[in-house]
C-alpha positions in Angstrom: 144.0 85.9 117.2 143.3 84.9 113.6 139.8 86.4 113.1 136.9 88.2 114.7 133.2 88.5 114.0 131.9 91.9 112.8 128.3 92.5 111.8 127.8 88.7 111.6 130.8 88.2 109.3 134.1 86.4 110.0 136.9 88.8 109.4 140.5 87.7 109.0 143.1 89.4 111.1 146.7 90.2 109.8 149.7 91.7 111.3 150.0 95.3 110.2 152.7 96.3 107.8 156.0 97.3 109.3 155.6 100.9 108.1 152.4 101.2 110.2 153.8 99.7 113.4 157.0 101.8 113.0 154.9 104.9 113.4 153.2 103.8 116.6 154.5 104.7 120.0 156.2 102.1 122.3 153.6 102.5 125.1 150.8 101.5 122.8 152.7 98.5 121.5 153.4 97.4 125.1 149.7 97.6 126.1 148.0 96.2 122.9 148.5 93.6 120.3 147.8 95.3 117.0 146.1 93.6 114.0 144.9 94.9 110.7 141.8 93.9 108.9 139.6 94.9 106.0 135.9 95.2 105.8 133.6 96.7 103.1 136.6 98.4 101.5 138.0 99.9 104.7 141.3 99.1 106.4 141.1 99.2 110.2 143.4 98.5 113.1 142.3 96.2 115.9 143.7 96.9 119.4 143.6 93.8 121.6 144.7 94.5 125.2 147.7 92.6 126.6 147.1 93.8 130.2 144.2 94.7 132.4 144.7 98.4 132.2 141.3 100.0 131.9 141.2 103.2 129.8 138.4 105.7 130.1 136.3 106.5 126.9 138.1 109.9 126.6 141.5 108.2 126.8 140.4 105.6 124.2 139.1 108.4 122.0 142.5 110.2 122.3 144.4 107.1 121.5 142.2 106.3 118.4 142.6 109.9 117.2 146.4 109.8 117.6 146.6 106.4 115.7 144.4 107.7 112.9 146.5 110.9 112.6 149.7 108.8 112.4 148.6 105.9 110.2 145.5 107.3 108.5 143.7 104.1 109.5 140.8 104.1 112.1 141.4 102.1 115.3 139.0 99.6 116.8 139.2 98.4 120.4 138.5 94.7 121.2 136.7 93.5 124.4 135.9 90.0 125.5 132.9 91.4 127.3 131.6 94.9 128.0 128.5 96.1 130.0 125.8 98.0 128.2 126.5 101.3 130.1 130.2 101.1 129.1 129.2 100.5 125.4 127.0 103.7 125.6 129.9 105.7 127.0 132.2 104.6 124.2 129.5 105.2 121.5 128.9 108.7 122.9 132.7 109.5 122.5 132.7 108.0 119.0 135.1 105.2 119.9 135.0 102.1 117.6 134.9 98.8 119.3 134.1 95.1 119.0 132.8 92.9 121.9 133.8 89.3 121.2 131.3 88.0 118.6 128.3 89.7 120.2 128.4 93.4 119.3 130.3 95.8 117.1 130.3 99.6 116.8 132.2 100.5 113.7 130.1 103.2 112.0 132.5 103.5 109.1 130.8 100.3 107.8 127.4 102.1 107.7 128.7 104.2 104.9 129.3 101.2 102.7 126.1 99.1 103.2 123.7 99.4 100.3 120.1 100.3 101.1 117.4 98.1 99.6 114.6 100.0 97.8 112.2 99.6 100.6 114.7 101.1 103.1 115.2 104.4 101.3 113.2 107.1 103.0 111.0 109.2 100.8 112.3 112.4 102.4 115.8 113.3 103.5 116.6 112.9 107.2 117.1 116.3 108.9 120.8 115.6 109.2 121.0 114.6 105.5 119.1 117.8 104.4 121.5 119.9 106.5 124.5 118.3 104.8 123.1 118.8 101.3 122.2 122.4 101.9 125.5 123.1 103.6 127.3 121.7 100.6 125.2 123.7 98.1 125.6 127.0 99.8 128.6 127.4 102.1 131.2 124.6 102.7 131.7 122.3 99.8 131.8 118.8 101.1 132.9 117.3 97.8 135.8 114.8 98.3 135.6 114.8 102.1 135.5 111.7 104.3 132.9 111.2 107.0 135.5 112.0 109.6 136.4 115.3 107.9 132.7 116.2 107.6 132.2 115.5 111.3 134.7 118.2 112.1 132.5 120.9 110.6 129.0 119.6 111.0 126.9 119.6 114.3 126.3 115.8 114.2 128.1 112.7 115.4 129.9 110.4 113.1 127.3 107.6 113.1 124.6 110.1 112.2 126.7 111.5 109.3 127.5 108.1 108.0 123.7 107.3 107.9 123.1 110.6 106.1 125.9 109.9 103.5 124.4 106.5 103.0 121.0 108.1 102.2 122.6 110.6 99.8 124.3 107.8 97.8 121.2 105.5 97.9 119.1 108.3 96.4 121.7 109.1 93.7 122.5 112.5 95.1 126.2 111.6 95.8 128.5 108.7 95.5 131.5 107.3 97.3 134.9 107.0 95.7 138.0 105.3 97.3 141.2 107.2 97.2 144.8 105.8 97.1 144.8 105.4 100.9 141.6 103.3 100.9 139.6 106.2 102.3 136.0 106.6 101.1 135.3 110.1 100.0 131.8 111.6 99.3 131.5 113.0 95.8 128.7 115.2 94.6 127.6 116.3 91.1 129.7 119.3 90.3 126.7 121.2 89.0 125.1 122.5 92.2 122.0 124.0 90.4 121.3 120.6 88.9 121.9 118.9 92.3 119.3 121.3 93.8 116.8 120.4 91.2 117.4 116.7 91.5 116.9 116.8 95.3 113.5 118.5 95.2 111.4 115.4 95.7 113.3 114.5 98.8 113.4 117.9 100.6 111.0 118.9 103.3 110.0 122.0 105.3 112.5 122.3 108.1 109.9 123.7 110.5 108.9 121.2 113.2 106.7 123.5 115.2 105.7 127.2 114.9 103.5 129.6 116.8 103.5 133.0 118.6 104.3 134.5 121.9 103.2 137.8 123.4 106.6 139.5 123.7 109.3 140.3 121.2 112.6 138.4 121.2 116.0 139.8 120.5 117.8 136.4 120.1 117.5 133.5 117.7 118.4 133.5 114.0 116.0 135.5 111.8 113.7 133.6 109.4 110.3 133.9 107.7 109.3 137.0 105.8 111.9 139.1 107.5 114.7 136.8 106.2 113.1 136.9 102.7 113.1 140.7 102.8 116.8 140.5 103.6 117.4 138.6 100.4 114.8 140.4 98.2 112.8 143.6 97.7 109.9 142.4 99.9 108.9 144.6 102.9 109.8 142.9 106.2 108.0 142.2 109.4 107.6 144.5 112.4 109.0 141.8 114.6 111.2 139.4 112.8 110.4 135.7 112.9 112.9 134.0 115.2 114.2 130.5 114.5 115.5 128.0 117.1 116.5 124.3 117.1 114.6 121.7 119.1 117.3 121.8 121.8 117.3 125.6 122.1 113.5 125.8 122.2 112.7 123.8 125.4 111.4 126.8 127.3 109.7 128.4 124.3 107.7 125.5 122.9 105.4 125.3 125.9 104.6 129.0 125.5 103.7 128.9 121.8 100.1 129.7 120.8 98.5 129.3 117.4 96.7 132.6 117.9 98.6 135.3 116.0 100.5 137.6 118.4 103.6 139.8 118.5 106.4 137.4 118.0 106.4 134.5 115.5 108.7 131.6 116.5 109.8 128.6 114.4 111.4 125.5 115.8 113.5 123.6 113.2 114.3 120.0 112.7 118.0 120.8 112.0 120.2 123.7 113.0 119.6 126.7 110.7 122.6 127.4 108.5 123.1 131.1 109.5 124.3 133.8 107.2 124.9 137.1 109.0 122.1 136.3 111.5 119.6 135.1 108.8 118.6 131.6 107.8 120.1 130.3 104.6 118.3 130.9 101.3 117.5 127.3 100.4 116.1 126.4 103.9 114.1 129.7 103.8 112.7 128.7 100.4 111.5 125.4 101.8 109.7 127.1 104.7 107.8 129.5 102.3 107.3 127.6 99.1 103.7 126.8 100.0 102.9 130.4 101.0 99.8 131.6 99.0 101.0 135.2 98.7 101.9 135.8 95.1 104.4 138.5 96.1 106.2 135.9 98.3 106.3 133.4 95.5 107.7 136.0 93.1 110.5 136.9 95.4 111.3 133.3 96.2 111.6 132.6 92.4 114.0 135.6 92.0 116.0 134.5 95.1 116.6 131.0 93.7 117.4 132.3 90.2 120.0 134.6 91.6 121.6 131.9 93.8 125.5 132.1 93.5 125.9 128.4 92.8 
């Protein structure tokens, strides 16, 4: 093979350097022809089958992971044809693949495509907001690749690539290529300034809220009770409980808008828990429109005292 079509572009294939093939195991070289190609600043390895051996998505995921650990280059499997249900299984396992000139799943490329102005959302996607707030408060994501972020974030690679793309399009981060041709996400080192700059794009994480007629002893604590944990404000008799959309399947049909014993919030993204309480910045976004001046005063103090 001399070239393939990826995302409508003809891509030249080359034999990989000897130091790359030298690190690959014999069984792999017996089953696949290995090619190397570059696209949008990324180096990738293409695996073209020599035999009719049919690997499962899990096996292909394990092979790709081992190759990337060994060579530091992502692996892409080539197919002449592939049924839709098989594509879905591979996508679910995060396996990169190309089907002749008809279809390609190489989400690494998503992180490199520039968004046009009319494609930039006016608010951060839930996954993007989660990443930004995680970076600002707990785990610094500065200098990490998308693959490295995927190891600590509750989202799949393709979702994270789209979120990183949005961050760079809005000027909240940028990509820099290291010596190994890996793209790394770089944030402004001044986290307080980054928080201020992101304000127009941040939204209330609450998707749905309401009350039920019995107290709950599970779920992360949010609302006024969480604010009282971070401030001098008096808490609630029954703390607000926060759940994700996935966790709330049973609860959401029981929610009433009539005030009752237990307040429940269903969030668009997983709460970033700190000792059982939602994180400060997400909490701020849920309460910033509260009309109580005491709440607004404590929110201001909480943000001013943030350990950036």
